[in-house]
C-alpha positions as CSV (number, residue, x, y, z in Angstrom):
1,M,-43.3,-36.0,19.2
2,S,-40.2,-34.3,18.0
3,S,-37.7,-33.0,20.6
4,A,-36.8,-29.3,20.8
5,P,-33.9,-28.2,18.7
6,K,-30.6,-27.8,20.5
7,P,-29.5,-24.2,21.1
8,T,-26.7,-22.9,18.9
9,E,-23.5,-21.6,20.5
10,L,-22.7,-18.0,19.3
11,R,-18.9,-17.6,19.1
12,I,-18.9,-13.9,19.7
13,G,-15.9,-12.5,21.5
14,S,-14.4,-15.9,22.3
15,P,-12.0,-15.6,25.3
16,K,-8.3,-16.2,25.0
17,A,-6.2,-18.5,27.2
18,F,-5.3,-16.9,30.5
19,D,-1.6,-16.9,31.4
20,G,-2.0,-15.9,35.1
21,S,-0.7,-12.3,34.9
22,Y,-2.4,-10.0,37.4
23,E,-3.1,-7.1,35.0
24,K,-5.0,-9.5,32.7
25,A,-7.0,-11.4,35.3
26,I,-10.1,-9.2,35.6
27,P,-10.3,-8.4,31.8
28,W,-10.1,-12.1,31.1
29,L,-12.7,-13.0,33.8
30,N,-15.0,-10.4,32.3
31,S,-14.6,-11.9,28.8
32,I,-15.6,-15.3,30.3
33,I,-18.7,-13.8,31.9
34,F,-19.7,-12.0,28.8
35,Y,-19.4,-15.1,26.6
36,L,-21.5,-17.1,29.0
37,A,-24.2,-14.5,29.1
38,V,-24.4,-14.5,25.3
39,N,-24.7,-18.3,25.3
40,E,-26.8,-18.7,28.5
41,E,-29.0,-21.3,26.7
42,V,-25.9,-23.5,26.1
43,Y,-24.1,-23.0,29.4
44,N,-27.2,-23.1,31.6
45,T,-25.7,-24.7,34.7
46,D,-22.9,-23.8,37.1
47,T,-21.0,-27.0,36.2
48,K,-21.0,-26.0,32.5
49,K,-19.9,-22.5,33.2
50,I,-17.0,-23.6,35.5
51,A,-15.9,-26.2,33.0
52,F,-15.9,-23.6,30.2
53,A,-13.7,-21.2,32.2
54,L,-11.3,-24.0,33.2
55,S,-10.8,-24.9,29.5
56,Y,-9.1,-21.6,29.0
57,M,-6.8,-21.9,32.0
58,T,-4.0,-23.8,30.2
59,E,-0.9,-21.6,30.6
60,G,1.6,-20.8,33.4
61,P,0.3,-20.8,37.0
62,T,-3.3,-21.0,35.8
63,L,-2.7,-24.6,34.6
64,T,-1.6,-25.6,38.1
65,W,-4.6,-23.8,39.7
66,A,-7.1,-25.5,37.3
67,T,-5.6,-28.9,37.8
68,T,-5.9,-28.5,41.6
69,F,-9.5,-27.3,41.3
70,R,-10.4,-30.4,39.2
71,H,-8.7,-32.7,41.7
72,N,-10.6,-31.2,44.7
73,A,-13.9,-31.3,42.7
74,L,-13.6,-35.0,42.1
75,V,-15.1,-36.9,45.1
76,G,-14.9,-40.5,44.3
77,S,-16.8,-41.0,41.1
78,T,-18.8,-37.7,41.6
79,I,-17.9,-34.3,40.4
80,V,-18.8,-31.4,42.8
81,M,-17.7,-28.0,41.4
82,G,-19.9,-25.8,43.5
83,T,-21.5,-22.6,42.2
84,F,-20.1,-20.3,39.5
85,T,-20.3,-17.4,42.0
86,V,-17.9,-19.2,44.4
87,F,-15.7,-20.1,41.5
88,V,-15.4,-16.4,40.5
89,A,-14.6,-15.4,44.1
90,N,-11.9,-18.0,44.4
91,F,-10.4,-16.9,41.1
92,K,-10.2,-13.3,42.2
93,T,-8.5,-14.3,45.5
94,A,-5.9,-16.3,43.6
95,F,-5.1,-14.0,40.7
96,E,-6.4,-10.5,41.4
97,H,-3.6,-8.3,42.6
98,H,-4.4,-6.5,45.9
99,D,-2.7,-3.3,44.6
100,V,-4.4,-3.3,41.2
101,K,-5.8,0.2,41.7
102,S,-2.5,1.6,43.0
103,N,-0.6,0.1,40.1
104,A,-3.1,1.5,37.6
105,I,-2.8,5.0,39.0
106,A,1.0,4.7,38.9
107,W,0.8,3.6,35.3
108,L,-1.5,6.6,34.3
109,S,0.8,9.1,36.1
110,T,4.1,7.8,34.7
111,K,3.6,6.1,31.4
112,R,4.6,8.2,28.3
113,M,4.8,7.7,24.6
114,V,8.6,7.6,23.9
115,K,10.1,9.4,20.8
116,K,12.0,7.2,18.4
117,Q,15.3,8.3,16.9
118,R,15.0,9.3,13.2
119,K,17.7,10.3,10.7
120,D,15.6,10.7,7.5
121,G,14.2,14.2,8.3
122,R,10.6,13.0,8.6
123,R,8.3,13.8,11.5
124,D,9.1,12.2,14.9
125,E,7.5,8.9,15.6
126,Y,6.6,7.6,19.1
127,S,6.2,4.2,20.8
128,P,3.7,2.8,21.4
129,S,1.5,4.2,18.7
130,L,-1.2,6.7,19.8
131,T,-4.1,4.2,19.2
132,K,-2.3,1.5,21.4
133,Y,-1.4,4.0,24.1
134,T,-5.0,5.3,24.2
135,S,-6.3,1.8,24.5
136,L,-4.0,1.0,27.3
137,F,-4.8,4.3,29.0
138,Q,-8.5,3.4,28.9
139,N,-7.9,0.0,30.4
140,H,-5.9,1.5,33.3
141,V,-8.6,4.1,33.9
142,A,-11.1,1.3,34.4
143,L,-8.7,-0.4,36.9
144,S,-7.9,2.8,38.8
145,T,-11.7,3.7,39.2
146,I,-10.7,7.4,38.7
147,S,-13.7,9.4,37.5
148,N,-12.4,13.0,37.8
149,E,-12.2,14.4,34.2
150,D,-9.5,17.0,35.0
151,V,-7.2,14.4,36.6
152,L,-7.6,12.0,33.7
153,I,-7.0,14.8,31.1
154,G,-3.9,15.8,33.0
155,Y,-2.6,12.2,32.9
156,Y,-3.5,11.8,29.2
157,S,-2.1,15.1,28.0
158,A,1.2,14.4,29.7
159,G,1.5,11.0,28.1
160,I,0.9,11.9,24.4
161,P,3.5,13.7,22.2
162,P,4.0,17.4,23.2
163,S,3.2,18.6,19.6
164,L,-0.1,16.8,19.8
165,M,-0.9,18.1,23.2
166,R,-0.2,21.7,22.0
167,R,-2.4,21.2,19.0
168,I,-5.4,20.3,21.1
169,M,-4.7,23.0,23.6
170,S,-4.6,25.6,20.8
171,M,-8.1,24.9,19.7
172,D,-10.7,27.6,20.0
173,T,-12.7,25.3,22.2
174,I,-10.5,23.0,24.4
175,P,-12.1,19.6,25.1
176,T,-13.3,19.3,28.7
177,T,-13.9,15.5,28.8
178,I,-11.4,12.7,28.5
179,D,-13.4,11.0,25.8
180,S,-13.2,14.3,23.7
181,W,-9.4,14.3,24.2
182,Y,-9.2,10.7,22.9
183,K,-11.2,11.6,19.8
184,K,-9.3,14.9,19.0
185,A,-5.9,13.3,19.6
186,I,-6.6,10.4,17.2
187,H,-8.2,12.8,14.7
188,F,-5.2,15.1,14.5
189,Q,-2.8,12.2,14.4
190,T,-4.7,10.6,11.5
191,Q,-4.6,13.9,9.6
192,W,-0.9,14.2,10.1
193,D,-0.2,10.7,9.0
194,R,-2.3,11.3,5.8
195,A,-0.4,14.5,5.1
196,D,3.0,12.8,5.5
197,E,1.9,10.0,3.1
198,I,0.8,12.6,0.5
199,A,4.1,14.4,0.9
200,R,6.2,11.2,0.5
201,R,4.3,10.4,-2.7
202,N,5.1,13.8,-4.2
203,I,8.8,13.7,-3.5
204,K,10.8,12.7,-6.6
205,P,14.1,10.8,-6.0
206,S,17.1,13.0,-6.7
207,H,18.9,10.2,-8.5
208,S,16.2,9.3,-10.9
209,Y,15.7,11.3,-14.0
210,Q,13.9,10.5,-17.2
211,T,14.2,12.4,-20.5
212,F,11.2,12.8,-22.7
213,S,11.4,13.8,-26.4
214,S,9.1,16.5,-27.7
215,S,8.9,14.8,-31.1
216,P,6.7,11.7,-31.5
217,S,8.6,8.4,-31.7
218,K,8.6,6.5,-34.9
219,T,7.6,2.9,-35.0
220,R,9.7,0.9,-37.4
221,D,8.8,-2.4,-39.0
222,S,11.2,-5.0,-37.7
223,N,11.3,-6.6,-41.1
224,A,11.9,-3.4,-43.1
225,M,15.3,-2.3,-44.3
226,D,17.0,0.5,-42.4
227,V,16.9,3.1,-45.1
228,D,18.8,5.6,-42.9
229,A,21.8,3.3,-42.7
230,I,22.0,2.5,-46.4
231,K,23.5,5.0,-48.9
232,I,22.0,4.8,-52.3
233,S,24.7,4.6,-54.9
234,K,24.8,7.2,-57.8
235,L,23.6,5.9,-61.1
236,T,26.3,5.5,-63.8
237,P,25.4,6.5,-67.3
238,E,25.2,2.8,-68.2
239,E,22.9,2.0,-65.3
240,R,20.7,5.0,-66.1
241,K,20.4,3.9,-69.7
242,R,19.6,0.3,-68.7
243,C,16.9,1.5,-66.3
244,Q,15.4,3.7,-68.9
245,E,15.2,0.9,-71.5
246,K,13.7,-1.6,-69.1
247,G,11.5,0.8,-67.2
248,L,13.3,0.2,-63.9
249,C,13.3,2.3,-60.7
250,F,16.3,4.6,-60.4
251,R,16.6,3.7,-56.7
252,C,16.1,0.0,-56.2
253,R,16.6,-1.0,-59.9
254,K,13.3,-2.9,-59.9
255,S,10.3,-2.6,-62.2
256,G,6.7,-1.7,-61.4
257,H,7.1,1.8,-59.9
258,L,9.0,5.1,-60.2
259,S,11.7,6.2,-57.8
260,N,9.5,8.9,-56.2
261,V,7.3,6.1,-54.8
262,C,10.0,3.5,-54.3
263,P,8.8,1.2,-51.4
264,T,12.4,-0.1,-50.8
265,F,14.1,3.3,-50.6
266,P,11.4,5.9,-49.8
267,S,12.7,9.5,-50.3
268,E,12.3,12.2,-47.7
269,P,10.3,15.3,-48.8
270,K,12.7,18.0,-50.0
271,K,12.8,21.2,-51.9
272,P,13.2,20.8,-55.7
273,A,16.8,20.9,-56.6
274,A,18.0,23.7,-58.9
275,K,18.5,22.6,-62.5
276,R,21.4,23.7,-64.5
277,V,21.5,23.4,-68.3
278,Q,24.8,23.8,-70.0
279,R,25.2,24.1,-73.7
280,V,28.6,23.0,-75.0
281,E,28.4,23.1,-78.7
282,E,25.5,23.2,-81.2
283,E,26.4,19.8,-82.7
284,T,26.8,18.2,-79.3
285,P,23.6,16.8,-77.8
286,A,22.5,18.7,-74.8
287,L,23.6,17.4,-71.4
288,I,21.1,18.0,-68.7
289,E,22.2,17.5,-65.2
290,L,19.3,16.4,-63.0
291,D,18.9,14.6,-59.7
292,D,18.6,10.9,-60.3
293,D,15.3,11.0,-58.4
294,N,13.7,13.0,-61.2
295,E,13.3,9.8,-63.2
296,E,10.2,10.9,-65.2
297,T,12.0,14.1,-66.6
298,V,15.1,12.1,-67.5
299,R,13.0,9.6,-69.5
300,R,11.2,12.4,-71.3
301,I,14.3,14.3,-72.3
302,S,16.2,11.2,-73.3
303,F,13.2,10.2,-75.5
304,S,13.2,13.6,-77.2
305,L,16.9,13.4,-77.9
306,D,16.7,10.0,-79.4
307,F,14.3,11.3,-82.1
């Protein structure tokens, strides 16, 4: 017959080590009790519950208290820890401050969020943050056992930044419960933080400028010649004649193409140049002055004069 499976421990809200401070004593004890309740099938005896609690008492005065408890529980070779209820009572006697309630009320009535000094012109910041202050406020409310909503609202409104308090007080319907004040305060603070972040993203640095050209940039071939930096030399009569006879380009002096489609020295589009024809004497061959780029016309005229 197979044995029943062992229960699995659920590590939900695992307690932290207790350092012995009075303000943390009851919250820590509550975390122990909650964890044991979740895992009641695992910690199903008083001995297991007490041993679990002692395992987290490892710092400061709690270590001494736990060591003493273990020493007293050891009777010869037998361990007698007693009940968990008695353990909790002894723990409260040792670590729960007798003036916890008074101290909590004093904290609620005097603790304020403090403004930080800023020199960059941005909105004031406070310490602690609103979320942390609200969390601490709620903890001290529980310790103080105060239940009057007006009293708690008075304490809370005095502790948060004045601008935030005025914003809530200027609402058409002012919150009447402390929980509503928590929610509205955090809501407005979140909205302000988001607005500040958007404003910071839209601010352009005064020292950073960038100039954009309206004309599209030209992409050059890294292996191509820089035509703008090269000045094409004027053809001499001898060079022109040689290019005509051999069918060479007037620009690059190579064969296979005309100068108007020269791949080495491409020409920019331009208006046709004015042509001037000068007649010197009837017996002197006509001298036609053309742009060297008009290679086809030069060849045609030269051919007609030769014949």
